[in-house]
C-alpha positions as CSV (number, residue, x, y, z in Angstrom):
1,M,-28.5,-13.6,-24.5
2,S,-28.4,-17.0,-26.0
3,A,-29.1,-20.0,-24.1
4,I,-25.1,-20.9,-24.8
5,S,-24.0,-17.7,-23.0
6,V,-26.4,-18.3,-20.1
7,I,-24.8,-21.7,-19.5
8,L,-21.3,-20.3,-20.0
9,V,-22.3,-17.1,-17.5
10,V,-23.4,-19.7,-14.8
11,I,-20.5,-21.8,-15.2
12,V,-17.8,-18.8,-14.7
13,A,-19.7,-17.6,-11.6
14,F,-19.7,-21.5,-10.3
15,F,-15.7,-21.2,-10.9
16,A,-15.8,-17.7,-9.3
17,G,-17.3,-19.0,-6.3
18,L,-14.6,-21.9,-6.0
19,E,-11.7,-19.7,-6.5
20,G,-12.9,-17.3,-3.7
21,I,-11.8,-20.3,-1.6
22,L,-9.3,-21.9,-3.6
23,D,-6.9,-18.8,-4.7
24,Q,-5.3,-20.8,-7.4
25,W,-6.2,-19.4,-10.5
26,Q,-7.7,-16.2,-9.3
27,F,-11.0,-16.4,-11.4
28,H,-12.9,-14.5,-8.5
29,Q,-10.8,-11.1,-9.2
30,P,-12.9,-8.6,-10.7
31,I,-10.6,-8.2,-13.5
32,I,-10.7,-11.8,-14.5
33,A,-14.4,-12.7,-13.6
34,C,-15.7,-9.4,-15.4
35,T,-13.4,-10.1,-18.8
36,L,-14.9,-13.8,-18.9
37,I,-18.3,-12.8,-18.4
38,G,-17.9,-10.0,-21.0
39,I,-16.2,-12.3,-23.6
40,V,-18.9,-15.3,-23.2
41,T,-21.5,-12.5,-23.8
42,G,-19.7,-10.7,-26.6
43,H,-19.0,-7.5,-25.0
44,A,-15.2,-8.1,-23.8
45,T,-14.0,-4.4,-23.9
46,A,-17.0,-3.6,-21.6
47,G,-16.0,-6.3,-19.4
48,I,-12.4,-5.3,-19.2
49,I,-13.5,-2.0,-18.2
50,L,-15.8,-3.0,-15.5
51,G,-13.4,-5.4,-14.1
52,S,-10.3,-2.8,-13.8
53,S,-12.9,-0.4,-12.3
54,L,-13.8,-3.1,-9.6
55,Q,-10.3,-4.4,-9.3
56,M,-9.2,-1.0,-7.9
57,I,-11.7,-1.2,-5.4
58,A,-11.0,-4.9,-4.5
59,L,-7.4,-4.0,-4.0
60,G,-7.9,-2.9,-0.2
61,W,-10.2,-6.0,0.7
62,A,-8.7,-8.6,2.6
63,N,-10.0,-10.8,5.4
64,I,-8.4,-9.9,8.8
65,G,-9.1,-12.1,12.0
66,A,-13.0,-12.8,12.2
67,A,-13.4,-9.8,9.9
68,V,-14.5,-11.2,6.2
69,A,-13.9,-8.7,3.2
70,P,-16.9,-8.0,0.9
71,D,-17.5,-10.8,-1.6
72,A,-15.5,-10.0,-4.8
73,A,-16.7,-13.0,-6.7
74,L,-20.3,-11.9,-6.3
75,A,-19.7,-8.3,-7.0
76,S,-18.0,-9.2,-10.1
77,V,-20.1,-12.0,-11.9
78,A,-23.5,-10.2,-11.1
79,S,-22.2,-6.7,-11.8
80,A,-21.3,-8.0,-15.1
81,V,-24.3,-9.8,-15.9
82,L,-26.3,-6.5,-14.7
83,M,-24.4,-4.8,-17.4
84,V,-25.0,-6.8,-20.1
85,Q,-28.8,-7.4,-19.3
86,G,-28.8,-3.5,-19.0
87,G,-27.5,-3.1,-22.2
88,K,-25.4,0.2,-22.0
89,F,-21.7,-0.1,-21.8
90,D,-20.7,3.4,-22.1
91,L,-17.9,4.6,-19.7
92,A,-20.1,6.8,-17.5
93,T,-23.0,4.2,-17.1
94,I,-20.4,1.4,-15.9
95,V,-18.8,3.8,-13.6
96,G,-21.5,5.8,-12.3
97,T,-24.0,2.8,-12.1
98,I,-22.7,-0.7,-12.6
99,V,-19.5,-0.3,-10.3
100,P,-21.3,0.9,-7.0
101,T,-24.3,-1.5,-7.7
102,G,-20.9,-4.1,-7.3
103,I,-20.0,-2.7,-4.5
104,L,-23.4,-2.9,-2.8
105,L,-23.4,-7.0,-4.1
106,A,-20.3,-7.5,-2.6
107,T,-21.7,-6.5,0.8
108,A,-24.7,-8.4,0.1
109,G,-23.0,-11.3,-0.5
110,L,-21.5,-11.5,3.3
111,V,-24.9,-12.9,4.3
112,L,-24.4,-15.7,1.7
113,T,-20.8,-16.2,2.7
114,T,-21.7,-16.4,6.6
115,L,-24.4,-19.0,5.7
116,V,-22.5,-21.4,3.6
117,R,-19.6,-21.2,6.3
118,F,-22.4,-21.9,8.9
119,V,-23.1,-25.0,7.3
120,T,-19.3,-25.7,6.6
121,V,-19.1,-26.0,10.2
122,G,-21.6,-28.7,10.8
123,L,-20.2,-30.7,7.7
124,I,-16.7,-30.3,9.5
125,H,-18.2,-32.7,12.2
126,V,-19.6,-35.2,9.5
127,A,-15.8,-35.3,8.4
128,D,-14.8,-36.2,11.7
129,A,-17.3,-39.2,11.8
130,Y,-15.8,-40.4,8.9
131,A,-12.4,-40.1,9.8
132,A,-12.9,-41.9,13.0
133,K,-14.1,-44.9,10.8
134,G,-11.2,-44.4,8.9
135,S,-13.1,-43.8,5.7
136,Y,-10.8,-41.6,3.6
137,S,-13.5,-41.6,0.6
138,G,-16.3,-40.1,3.2
139,V,-13.9,-37.4,4.1
140,S,-13.1,-36.6,0.6
141,A,-16.7,-36.3,-0.2
142,I,-17.4,-33.8,2.6
143,H,-14.4,-31.7,1.5
144,L,-15.7,-31.6,-2.1
145,F,-19.3,-31.2,-1.2
146,A,-18.3,-28.2,1.2
147,L,-16.3,-26.8,-1.7
148,L,-19.2,-27.3,-4.3
149,L,-21.5,-25.3,-1.9
150,Q,-19.1,-22.2,-2.5
151,G,-19.5,-22.6,-6.3
152,I,-23.2,-22.9,-5.9
153,R,-23.2,-19.6,-3.5
154,I,-22.3,-17.8,-6.5
155,A,-24.0,-19.6,-9.1
156,I,-27.6,-19.3,-8.0
157,P,-27.8,-15.7,-7.6
158,V,-26.3,-15.1,-11.1
159,A,-28.8,-17.6,-12.5
160,I,-31.6,-15.5,-10.9
161,I,-30.5,-12.2,-12.2
162,L,-30.2,-14.2,-15.5
163,A,-33.9,-15.1,-15.3
164,I,-34.9,-11.4,-14.9
165,P,-36.0,-10.3,-18.4
166,A,-33.8,-7.7,-19.8
167,S,-36.2,-5.1,-20.2
168,T,-37.0,-5.2,-16.6
169,V,-33.1,-4.6,-15.6
170,Q,-33.1,-1.7,-18.3
171,A,-36.2,0.0,-16.8
172,A,-34.6,-0.3,-13.3
173,L,-31.4,1.0,-14.4
174,E,-32.8,4.1,-15.8
175,A,-35.4,4.4,-12.8
176,I,-32.3,5.2,-10.8
177,P,-32.4,9.1,-9.8
178,D,-29.4,10.9,-11.4
179,W,-28.4,12.5,-7.9
180,V,-28.2,8.8,-6.4
181,S,-26.3,7.9,-9.6
182,K,-23.9,10.7,-9.0
183,G,-23.5,10.1,-5.2
184,L,-23.1,6.3,-5.8
185,A,-20.3,7.2,-8.1
186,I,-18.4,9.9,-6.0
187,G,-18.9,7.3,-3.4
188,G,-17.4,4.5,-5.6
189,G,-14.4,6.6,-6.4
190,M,-13.7,7.2,-3.0
191,V,-13.4,3.5,-2.0
192,V,-11.1,3.2,-4.9
193,V,-8.5,5.7,-3.4
194,V,-9.3,4.2,0.1
195,G,-8.5,0.8,-1.5
196,Y,-5.4,1.5,-3.4
197,A,-4.1,3.6,-0.4
198,M,-4.4,0.4,1.9
199,V,-2.6,-1.5,-0.7
200,I,0.3,1.3,-0.6
201,N,0.3,1.3,3.0
202,L,1.1,-2.3,3.3
203,M,3.7,-2.5,0.6
204,A,5.4,0.8,0.9
205,T,9.1,1.1,1.3
206,R,11.7,3.8,1.1
207,E,12.8,1.7,-2.0
208,L,9.5,1.9,-3.6
209,W,8.5,5.4,-3.4
210,P,10.4,6.5,-6.2
211,F,8.7,4.2,-8.5
212,F,5.4,5.5,-7.1
213,F,6.0,9.1,-8.0
214,L,7.5,8.0,-11.4
215,G,4.3,6.4,-11.9
216,F,2.5,9.6,-11.2
217,V,4.7,11.3,-13.6
218,L,4.3,8.9,-16.5
219,A,0.5,8.8,-16.0
220,P,-0.3,11.9,-17.8
221,L,1.7,11.1,-20.7
222,T,-1.1,9.7,-23.0
223,N,1.0,9.1,-26.0
224,I,2.8,6.3,-24.5
225,T,0.9,2.9,-25.0
226,L,0.2,0.1,-22.8
227,I,2.8,-1.7,-24.9
228,G,5.6,1.1,-24.1
229,M,4.4,1.4,-20.7
230,G,5.0,-2.5,-20.4
231,I,8.4,-2.3,-22.0
232,L,9.5,0.5,-19.9
233,G,8.8,-1.3,-16.7
234,V,10.5,-4.3,-17.9
235,V,13.7,-1.9,-18.7
236,I,13.4,-0.6,-15.2
237,A,13.1,-3.8,-13.5
238,M,16.3,-5.1,-15.4
239,V,18.2,-2.1,-14.7
240,Y,16.9,-2.5,-11.1
241,L,18.1,-6.0,-10.7
242,T,21.6,-5.6,-12.4
243,L,22.1,-2.7,-9.7
244,Q,21.2,-5.2,-7.3
245,N,23.5,-7.8,-8.3
246,V,26.4,-5.2,-8.6
247,A,25.5,-4.3,-4.8
248,G,25.2,-7.8,-3.8
249,K,28.8,-8.5,-4.9
250,G,30.0,-5.2,-3.2
251,G,30.4,-3.3,-6.5
252,N,34.3,-3.1,-7.5
253,G,35.3,-4.1,-3.8
254,G,33.4,-1.7,-1.5
255,G,31.4,-4.2,0.2
256,N,29.2,-1.7,2.1
257,G,26.0,-2.0,0.0
258,G,22.8,-3.5,1.8
259,G,21.9,-5.6,-1.4
260,D,19.3,-2.9,-2.3
261,P,20.9,-0.3,-4.6
262,I,18.1,2.4,-4.1
263,G,18.3,1.7,-0.5
264,D,21.8,2.3,-0.5
265,I,21.2,5.6,-2.2
266,L,18.7,6.7,0.1
267,N,20.7,6.1,3.0
268,D,23.4,7.9,1.6
269,Y,21.3,11.1,1.9
């Protein structure tokens, strides 16, 4: 990996750490972070495949109360770097080895997250002291410093991984027993299903179930390209919105619609 690629990877890692808190540009999401790492290292296709695989798992990750979700930013960037350092970009290696490794890194990232948040609690008291003095610049500086810690939290581990020779990473990946790789692949697949099921559980309504089953029907049709799927989705959305507007206006004077055409149809049954 060239020096420019190493610098760009560390920059992507830094911004991924920031976005884990800011949530503005979503750089910490696997599909974004892995794709960016793939682009700056010259392996965009493999980055997209890895990012999409991890994204399906990360869909079910969320902070609930005091329970902190696994670190998606570290999992995305570090696993992408390991993939590039390992030099194997086939689908079997990505799904069977790199993705499970990313899950383990996400869990390990919780330690770093806890450490940074612990330090941030102390910084809050420093900011309070500046606020008591009426120092707006002091409060702003502490705020920015706490934010920078989130970026460093991802950038430093990634820099350490980059410092490991590629041959060492390749030897480590090849040394993983076949039964471990297969076990991790099965476990990773189960996590994908659980994560997706949690998302469906959160957003499932009677109105969305027809589209859900329609997706299952269309999924095996390999002759339809992604562009075709996108056009089909836009057409369905336009039809849905048109029916919704008609139902909202009461159709031809009926006025009994609930504003949701599919919901009204299901209610009739």
